PDB file of N, CA, C, O and CB in Angstrom:
ATOM      1  N   MET A   1      15.125  32.509  93.562  1.00  0.00           N
ATOM      2  CA  MET A   1      15.540  30.991  92.747  1.00  0.00           C
ATOM      3  C   MET A   1      17.310  31.092  93.993  1.00  0.00           C
ATOM      4  O   MET A   1      18.130  32.008  93.934  1.00  0.00           O
ATOM      5  CB  MET A   1      15.874  31.216  90.021  1.00  0.00           C
ATOM      6  N   ASP A   2      17.406  29.571  95.181  1.00  0.00           N
ATOM      7  CA  ASP A   2      18.861  28.863  94.630  1.00  0.00           C
ATOM      8  C   ASP A   2      19.356  28.760  93.473  1.00  0.00           C
ATOM      9  O   ASP A   2      18.583  28.514  92.547  1.00  0.00           O
ATOM     10  CB  ASP A   2      18.977  27.695  94.826  1.00  0.00           C
ATOM     11  N   THR A   3      20.285  28.863  93.302  1.00  0.00           N
ATOM     12  CA  THR A   3      21.854  28.472  92.998  1.00  0.00           C
ATOM     13  C   THR A   3      22.251  27.491  92.973  1.00  0.00           C
ATOM     14  O   THR A   3      21.862  27.007  94.036  1.00  0.00           O
ATOM     15  CB  THR A   3      22.698  28.827  93.645  1.00  0.00           C
ATOM     16  N   GLN A   4      22.904  26.642  92.383  1.00  0.00           N
ATOM     17  CA  GLN A   4      24.201  24.946  92.386  1.00  0.00           C
ATOM     18  C   GLN A   4      24.474  25.414  92.829  1.00  0.00           C
ATOM     19  O   GLN A   4      24.180  26.596  92.655  1.00  0.00           O
ATOM     20  CB  GLN A   4      25.228  24.063  91.525  1.00  0.00           C
ATOM     21  N   GLU A   5      25.600  24.932  94.224  1.00  0.00           N
ATOM     22  CA  GLU A   5      27.086  25.236  94.139  1.00  0.00           C
ATOM     23  C   GLU A   5      28.042  24.485  92.561  1.00  0.00           C
ATOM     24  O   GLU A   5      28.758  25.108  91.777  1.00  0.00           O
ATOM     25  CB  GLU A   5      27.730  24.497  95.764  1.00  0.00           C
ATOM     26  N   SER A   6      27.764  23.297  92.550  1.00  0.00           N
ATOM     27  CA  SER A   6      29.093  22.519  91.054  1.00  0.00           C
ATOM     28  C   SER A   6      27.745  21.314  90.532  1.00  0.00           C
ATOM     29  O   SER A   6      26.852  20.988  91.315  1.00  0.00           O
ATOM     30  CB  SER A   6      31.390  21.151  92.031  1.00  0.00           C
ATOM     31  N   PRO A   7      27.817  20.893  89.397  1.00  0.00           N
ATOM     32  CA  PRO A   7      27.171  20.507  88.352  1.00  0.00           C
ATOM     33  C   PRO A   7      26.934  19.242  89.148  1.00  0.00           C
ATOM     34  O   PRO A   7      27.381  19.423  90.280  1.00  0.00           O
ATOM     35  CB  PRO A   7      27.881  20.529  86.905  1.00  0.00           C
ATOM     36  N   GLY A   8      26.381  17.964  89.007  1.00  0.00           N
ATOM     37  CA  GLY A   8      26.451  16.612  89.214  1.00  0.00           C
ATOM     38  C   GLY A   8      25.771  16.900  90.566  1.00  0.00           C
ATOM     39  O   GLY A   8      24.829  16.121  90.709  1.00  0.00           O
ATOM     40  N   ASP A   9      25.920  17.793  91.675  1.00  0.00           N
ATOM     41  CA  ASP A   9      24.988  17.232  93.013  1.00  0.00           C
ATOM     42  C   ASP A   9      24.084  17.232  93.647  1.00  0.00           C
ATOM     43  O   ASP A   9      25.163  17.265  94.238  1.00  0.00           O
ATOM     44  CB  ASP A   9      25.155  17.274  93.726  1.00  0.00           C
ATOM     45  N   MET A  10      23.286  17.230  94.150  1.00  0.00           N
ATOM     46  CA  MET A  10      21.971  17.397  94.233  1.00  0.00           C
ATOM     47  C   MET A  10      21.727  18.063  95.162  1.00  0.00           C
ATOM     48  O   MET A  10      22.316  18.047  96.242  1.00  0.00           O
ATOM     49  CB  MET A  10      21.298  16.432  94.263  1.00  0.00           C
ATOM     50  N   CYS A  11      20.172  19.210  94.617  1.00  0.00           N
ATOM     51  CA  CYS A  11      20.363  20.388  94.963  1.00  0.00           C
ATOM     52  C   CYS A  11      18.877  20.839  95.082  1.00  0.00           C
ATOM     53  O   CYS A  11      18.112  20.848  94.118  1.00  0.00           O
ATOM     54  CB  CYS A  11      21.284  21.127  94.025  1.00  0.00           C
ATOM     55  N   LYS A  12      18.501  21.244  96.456  1.00  0.00           N
ATOM     56  CA  LYS A  12      16.932  21.753  96.172  1.00  0.00           C
ATOM     57  C   LYS A  12      16.613  23.060  95.145  1.00  0.00           C
ATOM     58  O   LYS A  12      16.755  23.502  96.285  1.00  0.00           O
ATOM     59  CB  LYS A  12      16.301  22.221  97.667  1.00  0.00           C
ATOM     60  N   LEU A  13      16.463  23.628  94.629  1.00  0.00           N
ATOM     61  CA  LEU A  13      16.162  24.753  94.073  1.00  0.00           C
ATOM     62  C   LEU A  13      13.856  25.045  93.738  1.00  0.00           C
ATOM     63  O   LEU A  13      12.897  24.297  93.543  1.00  0.00           O
ATOM     64  CB  LEU A  13      17.363  24.545  92.478  1.00  0.00           C
ATOM     65  N   GLU A  14      14.059  26.386  93.855  1.00  0.00           N
ATOM     66  CA  GLU A  14      12.655  26.810  94.555  1.00  0.00           C
ATOM     67  C   GLU A  14      12.676  27.633  92.951  1.00  0.00           C
ATOM     68  O   GLU A  14      13.661  28.155  92.429  1.00  0.00           O
ATOM     69  CB  GLU A  14      12.577  27.910  96.499  1.00  0.00           C
ATOM     70  N   PHE A  15      11.665  27.577  92.547  1.00  0.00           N
ATOM     71  CA  PHE A  15      11.422  29.036  91.849  1.00  0.00           C
ATOM     72  C   PHE A  15       9.531  29.733  92.031  1.00  0.00           C
ATOM     73  O   PHE A  15       8.518  29.079  92.279  1.00  0.00           O
ATOM     74  CB  PHE A  15      11.869  28.692  89.845  1.00  0.00           C
ATOM     75  N   ALA A  16       9.664  31.177  91.797  1.00  0.00           N
ATOM     76  CA  ALA A  16       8.201  31.507  92.309  1.00  0.00           C
ATOM     77  C   ALA A  16       7.912  31.257  91.318  1.00  0.00           C
ATOM     78  O   ALA A  16       8.818  31.726  90.629  1.00  0.00           O
ATOM     79  CB  ALA A  16       7.641  32.759  92.866  1.00  0.00           C
ATOM     80  N   VAL A  17       6.814  30.536  90.320  1.00  0.00           N
ATOM     81  CA  VAL A  17       6.196  30.949  89.140  1.00  0.00           C
ATOM     82  C   VAL A  17       4.156  31.368  89.204  1.00  0.00           C
ATOM     83  O   VAL A  17       3.200  30.926  89.841  1.00  0.00           O
ATOM     84  CB  VAL A  17       6.644  29.532  88.095  1.00  0.00           C
ATOM     85  N   GLN A  18       4.371  32.436  88.139  1.00  0.00           N
ATOM     86  CA  GLN A  18       3.003  32.701  88.138  1.00  0.00           C
ATOM     87  C   GLN A  18       1.836  32.066  87.497  1.00  0.00           C
ATOM     88  O   GLN A  18       1.515  32.288  86.330  1.00  0.00           O
ATOM     89  CB  GLN A  18       2.957  33.704  87.798  1.00  0.00           C
ATOM     90  N   MET A  19       1.106  31.137  88.427  1.00  0.00           N
ATOM     91  CA  MET A  19      -0.073  29.840  88.190  1.00  0.00           C
ATOM     92  C   MET A  19      -1.203  30.681  88.582  1.00  0.00           C
ATOM     93  O   MET A  19      -1.384  31.346  89.603  1.00  0.00           O
ATOM     94  CB  MET A  19       0.048  28.223  89.276  1.00  0.00           C
ATOM     95  N   THR A  20      -2.422  30.380  86.823  1.00  0.00           N
ATOM     96  CA  THR A  20      -3.623  30.952  87.554  1.00  0.00           C
ATOM     97  C   THR A  20      -4.654  29.069  87.936  1.00  0.00           C
ATOM     98  O   THR A  20      -5.425  29.352  88.853  1.00  0.00           O
ATOM     99  CB  THR A  20      -4.678  32.467  86.100  1.00  0.00           C
ATOM    100  N   CYS A  21      -4.827  27.739  87.621  1.00  0.00           N
ATOM    101  CA  CYS A  21      -5.157  26.838  87.154  1.00  0.00           C
ATOM    102  C   CYS A  21      -4.602  26.031  87.573  1.00  0.00           C
ATOM    103  O   CYS A  21      -3.596  26.434  88.156  1.00  0.00           O
ATOM    104  CB  CYS A  21      -5.204  26.833  86.217  1.00  0.00           C
ATOM    105  N   GLU A  22      -4.762  24.758  87.595  1.00  0.00           N
ATOM    106  CA  GLU A  22      -4.536  23.852  87.613  1.00  0.00           C
ATOM    107  C   GLU A  22      -3.592  23.503  86.672  1.00  0.00           C
ATOM    108  O   GLU A  22      -2.511  22.945  86.863  1.00  0.00           O
ATOM    109  CB  GLU A  22      -5.419  23.392  87.679  1.00  0.00           C
ATOM    110  N   LYS A  23      -4.354  24.079  85.090  1.00  0.00           N
ATOM    111  CA  LYS A  23      -4.033  23.732  83.376  1.00  0.00           C
ATOM    112  C   LYS A  23      -2.141  24.144  83.974  1.00  0.00           C
ATOM    113  O   LYS A  23      -1.246  23.554  83.368  1.00  0.00           O
ATOM    114  CB  LYS A  23      -5.164  25.312  81.620  1.00  0.00           C
ATOM    115  N   CYS A  24      -1.779  25.052  85.025  1.00  0.00           N
ATOM    116  CA  CYS A  24      -0.047  25.665  84.720  1.00  0.00           C
ATOM    117  C   CYS A  24       0.438  24.926  85.689  1.00  0.00           C
ATOM    118  O   CYS A  24       1.555  25.240  86.100  1.00  0.00           O
ATOM    119  CB  CYS A  24       0.460  27.478  84.941  1.00  0.00           C
ATOM    120  N   VAL A  25      -0.036  24.132  86.114  1.00  0.00           N
ATOM    121  CA  VAL A  25       0.125  22.596  87.570  1.00  0.00           C
ATOM    122  C   VAL A  25       0.739  22.175  86.778  1.00  0.00           C
ATOM    123  O   VAL A  25       1.926  21.983  87.040  1.00  0.00           O
ATOM    124  CB  VAL A  25      -1.181  21.355  88.315  1.00  0.00           C
ATOM    125  N   LEU A  26       0.356  21.918  85.771  1.00  0.00           N
ATOM    126  CA  LEU A  26      -0.192  19.485  84.785  1.00  0.00           C
ATOM    127  C   LEU A  26       1.427  20.334  83.919  1.00  0.00           C
ATOM    128  O   LEU A  26       2.494  20.012  84.442  1.00  0.00           O
ATOM    129  CB  LEU A  26      -3.094  18.850  82.670  1.00  0.00           C
ATOM    130  N   ALA A  27       1.493  21.141  82.924  1.00  0.00           N
ATOM    131  CA  ALA A  27       2.384  21.981  82.244  1.00  0.00           C
ATOM    132  C   ALA A  27       3.453  22.281  82.585  1.00  0.00           C
ATOM    133  O   ALA A  27       4.331  21.754  81.901  1.00  0.00           O
ATOM    134  CB  ALA A  27       2.026  22.896  82.040  1.00  0.00           C
ATOM    135  N   ILE A  28       3.931  23.169  83.676  1.00  0.00           N
ATOM    136  CA  ILE A  28       5.182  22.477  85.219  1.00  0.00           C
ATOM    137  C   ILE A  28       5.804  21.256  84.773  1.00  0.00           C
ATOM    138  O   ILE A  28       6.763  20.889  84.093  1.00  0.00           O
ATOM    139  CB  ILE A  28       4.278  21.859  86.975  1.00  0.00           C
ATOM    140  N   LYS A  29       4.753  20.736  85.515  1.00  0.00           N
ATOM    141  CA  LYS A  29       5.538  18.658  86.120  1.00  0.00           C
ATOM    142  C   LYS A  29       5.291  17.491  84.688  1.00  0.00           C
ATOM    143  O   LYS A  29       5.288  16.260  84.650  1.00  0.00           O
ATOM    144  CB  LYS A  29       3.971  17.540  88.071  1.00  0.00           C
ATOM    145  N   ASN A  30       5.134  18.360  83.800  1.00  0.00           N
ATOM    146  CA  ASN A  30       4.786  17.520  82.455  1.00  0.00           C
ATOM    147  C   ASN A  30       5.813  18.137  81.744  1.00  0.00           C
ATOM    148  O   ASN A  30       5.691  17.933  80.537  1.00  0.00           O
ATOM    149  CB  ASN A  30       3.201  17.658  81.697  1.00  0.00           C
ATOM    150  N   SER A  31       6.914  18.912  82.083  1.00  0.00           N
ATOM    151  CA  SER A  31       7.769  20.277  81.384  1.00  0.00           C
ATOM    152  C   SER A  31       9.219  19.609  82.416  1.00  0.00           C
ATOM    153  O   SER A  31      10.316  20.166  82.453  1.00  0.00           O
ATOM    154  CB  SER A  31       6.921  22.519  81.914  1.00  0.00           C
ATOM    155  N   LEU A  32       8.885  18.404  83.130  1.00  0.00           N
ATOM    156  CA  LEU A  32      10.470  17.955  84.223  1.00  0.00           C
ATOM    157  C   LEU A  32       9.925  16.650  84.120  1.00  0.00           C
ATOM    158  O   LEU A  32      10.844  15.899  84.447  1.00  0.00           O
ATOM    159  CB  LEU A  32      10.807  18.657  86.248  1.00  0.00           C
ATOM    160  N   GLN A  33       8.785  15.887  83.802  1.00  0.00           N
ATOM    161  CA  GLN A  33       9.028  14.702  84.518  1.00  0.00           C
ATOM    162  C   GLN A  33       9.637  14.128  82.806  1.00  0.00           C
ATOM    163  O   GLN A  33       9.522  14.662  81.702  1.00  0.00           O
ATOM    164  CB  GLN A  33       7.414  13.842  85.512  1.00  0.00           C
ATOM    165  N   ASP A  34      10.096  13.222  83.109  1.00  0.00           N
ATOM    166  CA  ASP A  34      11.054  12.379  82.200  1.00  0.00           C
ATOM    167  C   ASP A  34      12.505  13.191  82.410  1.00  0.00           C
ATOM    168  O   ASP A  34      13.243  12.491  81.717  1.00  0.00           O
ATOM    169  CB  ASP A  34      10.488  12.348  80.404  1.00  0.00           C
ATOM    170  N   VAL A  35      13.150  14.005  82.830  1.00  0.00           N
ATOM    171  CA  VAL A  35      13.848  14.505  82.612  1.00  0.00           C
ATOM    172  C   VAL A  35      14.734  14.115  82.974  1.00  0.00           C
ATOM    173  O   VAL A  35      14.592  14.189  84.195  1.00  0.00           O
ATOM    174  CB  VAL A  35      13.710  15.259  82.710  1.00  0.00           C
ATOM    175  N   LYS A  36      15.936  13.580  82.725  1.00  0.00           N
ATOM    176  CA  LYS A  36      17.348  13.349  83.509  1.00  0.00           C
ATOM    177  C   LYS A  36      18.284  14.619  84.132  1.00  0.00           C
ATOM    178  O   LYS A  36      18.944  15.608  83.811  1.00  0.00           O
ATOM    179  CB  LYS A  36      18.309  12.616  82.446  1.00  0.00           C
ATOM    180  N   GLY A  37      17.641  13.498  85.710  1.00  0.00           N
ATOM    181  CA  GLY A  37      19.007  14.403  86.104  1.00  0.00           C
ATOM    182  C   GLY A  37      17.933  15.095  87.304  1.00  0.00           C
ATOM    183  O   GLY A  37      18.224  15.166  88.498  1.00  0.00           O
ATOM    184  N   VAL A  38      16.437  15.655  86.606  1.00  0.00           N
ATOM    185  CA  VAL A  38      15.986  15.418  88.231  1.00  0.00           C
ATOM    186  C   VAL A  38      14.833  14.975  88.469  1.00  0.00           C
ATOM    187  O   VAL A  38      14.095  14.774  87.505  1.00  0.00           O
ATOM    188  CB  VAL A  38      15.967  16.552  89.067  1.00  0.00           C
ATOM    189  N   GLN A  39      14.360  14.701  89.816  1.00  0.00           N
ATOM    190  CA  GLN A  39      14.313  13.520  91.123  1.00  0.00           C
ATOM    191  C   GLN A  39      12.502  13.911  91.806  1.00  0.00           C
ATOM    192  O   GLN A  39      11.554  13.207  92.152  1.00  0.00           O
ATOM    193  CB  GLN A  39      16.033  13.999  92.754  1.00  0.00           C
ATOM    194  N   ASN A  40      12.686  14.973  91.750  1.00  0.00           N
ATOM    195  CA  ASN A  40      10.910  15.552  92.167  1.00  0.00           C
ATOM    196  C   ASN A  40      10.793  16.885  92.130  1.00  0.00           C
ATOM    197  O   ASN A  40      11.660  17.754  92.036  1.00  0.00           O
ATOM    198  CB  ASN A  40      10.300  15.225  93.764  1.00  0.00           C
ATOM    199  N   VAL A  41       9.192  16.981  92.248  1.00  0.00           N
ATOM    200  CA  VAL A  41       8.717  18.208  92.119  1.00  0.00           C
ATOM    201  C   VAL A  41       7.884  18.220  92.342  1.00  0.00           C
ATOM    202  O   VAL A  41       6.966  17.569  91.845  1.00  0.00           O
ATOM    203  CB  VAL A  41       8.737  18.774  91.333  1.00  0.00           C
ATOM    204  N   ASN A  42       7.831  19.520  93.810  1.00  0.00           N
ATOM    205  CA  ASN A  42       6.985  20.020  94.614  1.00  0.00           C
ATOM    206  C   ASN A  42       5.712  20.974  93.270  1.00  0.00           C
ATOM    207  O   ASN A  42       6.572  21.694  92.763  1.00  0.00           O
ATOM    208  CB  ASN A  42       8.031  21.048  95.897  1.00  0.00           C
ATOM    209  N   VAL A  43       5.167  21.131  92.955  1.00  0.00           N
ATOM    210  CA  VAL A  43       4.611  22.346  92.917  1.00  0.00           C
ATOM    211  C   VAL A  43       3.428  22.023  92.811  1.00  0.00           C
ATOM    212  O   VAL A  43       2.865  20.997  92.429  1.00  0.00           O
ATOM    213  CB  VAL A  43       5.017  23.219  92.012  1.00  0.00           C
ATOM    214  N   SER A  44       2.686  24.149  93.627  1.00  0.00           N
ATOM    215  CA  SER A  44       1.798  24.700  94.551  1.00  0.00           C
ATOM    216  C   SER A  44       1.386  25.939  94.412  1.00  0.00           C
ATOM    217  O   SER A  44       1.813  27.049  94.728  1.00  0.00           O
ATOM    218  CB  SER A  44       2.229  24.637  95.660  1.00  0.00           C
ATOM    219  N   LEU A  45       0.073  25.335  93.643  1.00  0.00           N
ATOM    220  CA  LEU A  45      -0.239  26.555  92.860  1.00  0.00           C
ATOM    221  C   LEU A  45      -0.719  28.123  93.879  1.00  0.00           C
ATOM    222  O   LEU A  45      -0.767  29.347  93.757  1.00  0.00           O
ATOM    223  CB  LEU A  45      -1.595  25.997  91.809  1.00  0.00           C
ATOM    224  N   ALA A  46      -1.043  26.840  95.061  1.00  0.00           N
ATOM    225  CA  ALA A  46      -1.574  28.417  95.407  1.00  0.00           C
ATOM    226  C   ALA A  46      -0.257  29.760  96.532  1.00  0.00           C
ATOM    227  O   ALA A  46      -0.543  30.743  97.216  1.00  0.00           O
ATOM    228  CB  ALA A  46      -3.352  27.973  96.622  1.00  0.00           C
ATOM    229  N   SER A  47       1.009  29.156  96.233  1.00  0.00           N
ATOM    230  CA  SER A  47       1.791  29.991  97.122  1.00  0.00           C
ATOM    231  C   SER A  47       2.421  30.310  95.169  1.00  0.00           C
ATOM    232  O   SER A  47       3.303  31.167  95.121  1.00  0.00           O
ATOM    233  CB  SER A  47       3.010  29.076  98.843  1.00  0.00           C
ATOM    234  N   GLU A  48       2.143  29.892  94.206  1.00  0.00           N
ATOM    235  CA  GLU A  48       3.054  29.850  93.505  1.00  0.00           C
ATOM    236  C   GLU A  48       4.510  30.219  93.380  1.00  0.00           C
ATOM    237  O   GLU A  48       5.108  31.269  93.142  1.00  0.00           O
ATOM    238  CB  GLU A  48       2.630  30.157  92.944  1.00  0.00           C
ATOM    239  N   ALA A  49       5.014  28.447  93.734  1.00  0.00           N
ATOM    240  CA  ALA A  49       6.502  27.818  94.345  1.00  0.00           C
ATOM    241  C   ALA A  49       6.338  26.578  93.202  1.00  0.00           C
ATOM    242  O   ALA A  49       5.237  26.080  92.965  1.00  0.00           O
ATOM    243  CB  ALA A  49       6.576  27.200  96.445  1.00  0.00           C
ATOM    244  N   VAL A  50       7.430  26.202  92.610  1.00  0.00           N
ATOM    245  CA  VAL A  50       8.091  25.578  92.379  1.00  0.00           C
ATOM    246  C   VAL A  50       8.950  25.025  93.013  1.00  0.00           C
ATOM    247  O   VAL A  50       9.680  25.780  93.656  1.00  0.00           O
ATOM    248  CB  VAL A  50       8.307  25.883  91.806  1.00  0.00           C
ATOM    249  N   VAL A  51       9.248  23.417  93.112  1.00  0.00           N
ATOM    250  CA  VAL A  51      10.898  22.962  94.391  1.00  0.00           C
ATOM    251  C   VAL A  51      10.833  21.445  93.199  1.00  0.00           C
ATOM    252  O   VAL A  51      10.108  20.550  92.765  1.00  0.00           O
ATOM    253  CB  VAL A  51      10.424  22.427  97.238  1.00  0.00           C
ATOM    254  N   VAL A  52      11.948  21.937  93.159  1.00  0.00           N
ATOM    255  CA  VAL A  52      12.298  20.917  92.171  1.00  0.00           C
ATOM    256  C   VAL A  52      14.268  20.197  92.910  1.00  0.00           C
ATOM    257  O   VAL A  52      15.251  20.888  93.178  1.00  0.00           O
ATOM    258  CB  VAL A  52      12.286  22.012  90.185  1.00  0.00           C
ATOM    259  N   GLU A  53      14.129  18.809  92.997  1.00  0.00           N
ATOM    260  CA  GLU A  53      15.274  18.511  93.867  1.00  0.00           C
ATOM    261  C   GLU A  53      15.664  17.761  92.470  1.00  0.00           C
ATOM    262  O   GLU A  53      14.973  16.856  92.003  1.00  0.00           O
ATOM    263  CB  GLU A  53      15.091  17.616  95.549  1.00  0.00           C
ATOM    264  N   THR A  54      17.116  18.355  91.730  1.00  0.00           N
ATOM    265  CA  THR A  54      17.773  17.948  91.051  1.00  0.00           C
ATOM    266  C   THR A  54      19.631  18.055  90.747  1.00  0.00           C
ATOM    267  O   THR A  54      20.419  18.595  91.523  1.00  0.00           O
ATOM    268  CB  THR A  54      17.028  18.278  90.348  1.00  0.00           C
ATOM    269  N   THR A  55      19.829  17.694  90.036  1.00  0.00           N
ATOM    270  CA  THR A  55      21.609  17.304  89.409  1.00  0.00           C
ATOM    271  C   THR A  55      21.858  18.089  88.784  1.00  0.00           C
ATOM    272  O   THR A  55      23.068  18.095  88.559  1.00  0.00           O
ATOM    273  CB  THR A  55      22.057  16.100  88.519  1.00  0.00           C
ATOM    274  N   LEU A  56      20.986  19.367  87.999  1.00  0.00           N
ATOM    275  CA  LEU A  56      20.429  20.254  86.996  1.00  0.00           C
ATOM    276  C   LEU A  56      21.227  21.266  87.168  1.00  0.00           C
ATOM    277  O   LEU A  56      22.128  21.021  87.970  1.00  0.00           O
ATOM    278  CB  LEU A  56      19.001  20.622  87.073  1.00  0.00           C
ATOM    279  N   PRO A  57      21.243  22.707  86.548  1.00  0.00           N
ATOM    280  CA  PRO A  57      21.368  23.198  87.454  1.00  0.00           C
ATOM    281  C   PRO A  57      20.601  23.988  86.329  1.00  0.00           C
ATOM    282  O   PRO A  57      20.176  23.884  85.178  1.00  0.00           O
ATOM    283  CB  PRO A  57      22.593  23.372  88.299  1.00  0.00           C
ATOM    284  N   ALA A  58      20.730  25.164  87.799  1.00  0.00           N
ATOM    285  CA  ALA A  58      19.596  25.538  88.310  1.00  0.00           C
ATOM    286  C   ALA A  58      18.708  26.274  87.074  1.00  0.00           C
ATOM    287  O   ALA A  58      17.502  26.117  86.884  1.00  0.00           O
ATOM    288  CB  ALA A  58      19.920  26.433  89.560  1.00  0.00           C
ATOM    289  N   SER A  59      19.910  27.378  86.043  1.00  0.00           N
ATOM    290  CA  SER A  59      19.672  28.283  84.412  1.00  0.00           C
ATOM    291  C   SER A  59      18.976  26.599  82.921  1.00  0.00           C
ATOM    292  O   SER A  59      19.016  26.741  81.699  1.00  0.00           O
ATOM    293  CB  SER A  59      22.300  29.252  83.692  1.00  0.00           C
ATOM    294  N   GLU A  60      18.413  25.170  83.728  1.00  0.00           N
ATOM    295  CA  GLU A  60      18.818  24.504  83.520  1.00  0.00           C
ATOM    296  C   GLU A  60      17.379  24.652  83.260  1.00  0.00           C
ATOM    297  O   GLU A  60      16.688  24.958  82.289  1.00  0.00           O
ATOM    298  CB  GLU A  60      19.707  23.810  84.065  1.00  0.00           C
ATOM    299  N   VAL A  61      17.114  24.210  84.904  1.00  0.00           N
ATOM    300  CA  VAL A  61      15.821  24.223  84.428  1.00  0.00           C
ATOM    301  C   VAL A  61      14.596  25.112  84.745  1.00  0.00           C
ATOM    302  O   VAL A  61      13.413  24.797  84.873  1.00  0.00           O
ATOM    303  CB  VAL A  61      15.499  23.170  84.647  1.00  0.00           C
ATOM    304  N   GLN A  62      15.031  25.956  84.810  1.00  0.00           N
ATOM    305  CA  GLN A  62      15.082  27.506  84.484  1.00  0.00           C
ATOM    306  C   GLN A  62      14.272  27.338  83.069  1.00  0.00           C
ATOM    307  O   GLN A  62      13.152  26.924  82.770  1.00  0.00           O
ATOM    308  CB  GLN A  62      16.859  28.281  84.337  1.00  0.00           C
ATOM    309  N   LYS A  63      15.119  27.735  82.524  1.00  0.00           N
ATOM    310  CA  LYS A  63      15.057  26.892  80.764  1.00  0.00           C
ATOM    311  C   LYS A  63      13.371  26.597  80.180  1.00  0.00           C
ATOM    312  O   LYS A  63      12.427  27.032  79.521  1.00  0.00           O
ATOM    313  CB  LYS A  63      15.949  24.864  80.897  1.00  0.00           C
ATOM    314  N   LEU A  64      14.059  25.167  81.278  1.00  0.00           N
ATOM    315  CA  LEU A  64      12.642  24.229  81.283  1.00  0.00           C
ATOM    316  C   LEU A  64      11.262  24.672  81.474  1.00  0.00           C
ATOM    317  O   LEU A  64      10.334  24.929  80.707  1.00  0.00           O
ATOM    318  CB  LEU A  64      12.690  23.303  82.304  1.00  0.00           C
ATOM    319  N   LEU A  65      11.469  24.683  83.111  1.00  0.00           N
ATOM    320  CA  LEU A  65       9.873  26.055  83.512  1.00  0.00           C
ATOM    321  C   LEU A  65       9.391  27.024  82.601  1.00  0.00           C
ATOM    322  O   LEU A  65       8.353  27.597  82.930  1.00  0.00           O
ATOM    323  CB  LEU A  65      10.181  27.271  84.749  1.00  0.00           C
ATOM    324  N   GLU A  66       9.907  27.324  81.551  1.00  0.00           N
ATOM    325  CA  GLU A  66       9.670  28.907  80.736  1.00  0.00           C
ATOM    326  C   GLU A  66       9.124  28.340  79.458  1.00  0.00           C
ATOM    327  O   GLU A  66       8.377  29.005  78.741  1.00  0.00           O
ATOM    328  CB  GLU A  66      11.279  30.031  80.382  1.00  0.00           C
ATOM    329  N   SER A  67       9.468  27.192  79.187  1.00  0.00           N
ATOM    330  CA  SER A  67       9.060  26.752  77.889  1.00  0.00           C
ATOM    331  C   SER A  67       7.931  26.243  78.183  1.00  0.00           C
ATOM    332  O   SER A  67       7.399  26.018  77.095  1.00  0.00           O
ATOM    333  CB  SER A  67       9.899  25.853  77.163  1.00  0.00           C
ATOM    334  N   THR A  68       7.297  25.950  78.939  1.00  0.00           N
ATOM    335  CA  THR A  68       5.726  26.447  79.619  1.00  0.00           C
ATOM    336  C   THR A  68       4.455  27.220  79.094  1.00  0.00           C
ATOM    337  O   THR A  68       3.294  27.006  78.742  1.00  0.00           O
ATOM    338  CB  THR A  68       5.979  27.297  80.630  1.00  0.00           C
ATOM    339  N   GLY A  69       5.635  28.551  79.298  1.00  0.00           N
ATOM    340  CA  GLY A  69       5.298  30.062  79.102  1.00  0.00           C
ATOM    341  C   GLY A  69       4.450  29.842  80.465  1.00  0.00           C
ATOM    342  O   GLY A  69       3.256  30.114  80.587  1.00  0.00           O
ATOM    343  N   ARG A  70       5.087  29.431  81.222  1.00  0.00           N
ATOM    344  CA  ARG A  70       4.834  30.323  82.876  1.00  0.00           C
ATOM    345  C   ARG A  70       5.765  31.496  82.807  1.00  0.00           C
ATOM    346  O   ARG A  70       6.535  31.266  81.874  1.00  0.00           O
ATOM    347  CB  ARG A  70       5.354  29.308  84.511  1.00  0.00           C
ATOM    348  N   ARG A  71       5.942  32.212  83.153  1.00  0.00           N
ATOM    349  CA  ARG A  71       6.311  32.746  83.662  1.00  0.00           C
ATOM    350  C   ARG A  71       7.018  32.896  85.767  1.00  0.00           C
ATOM    351  O   ARG A  71       6.381  32.580  86.772  1.00  0.00           O
ATOM    352  CB  ARG A  71       5.527  33.211  83.002  1.00  0.00           C
ATOM    353  N   GLN A  72       8.378  33.441  85.690  1.00  0.00           N
ATOM    354  CA  GLN A  72       8.782  33.443  86.476  1.00  0.00           C
ATOM    355  C   GLN A  72       8.229  35.143  87.780  1.00  0.00           C
ATOM    356  O   GLN A  72       8.507  36.213  87.239  1.00  0.00           O
ATOM    357  CB  GLN A  72      10.089  33.084  85.818  1.00  0.00           C
ATOM    358  N   CYS A  73       7.735  35.257  88.862  1.00  0.00           N
ATOM    359  CA  CYS A  73       7.600  35.581  89.746  1.00  0.00           C
ATOM    360  C   CYS A  73       8.927  37.246  90.034  1.00  0.00           C
ATOM    361  O   CYS A  73       8.942  37.845  91.109  1.00  0.00           O
ATOM    362  CB  CYS A  73       7.609  34.159  90.474  1.00  0.00           C
TER     363      CYS A  73
END
């Protein structure tokens, strides 16, 4: 996981997340959709990776991802 240097700066965070199906992908996208500070979300089921372009701290994005019930690898 990459970390953000200072609040308010746009950064790209990558998370390894256990996913088994398209339903997992949708749950992750929905958890980050319309969240203030999240600009873009790219989810890859094949590589079990989530890339988020955001101004939020990494810890906050991680909490949103964990709210889906998916676990980080």
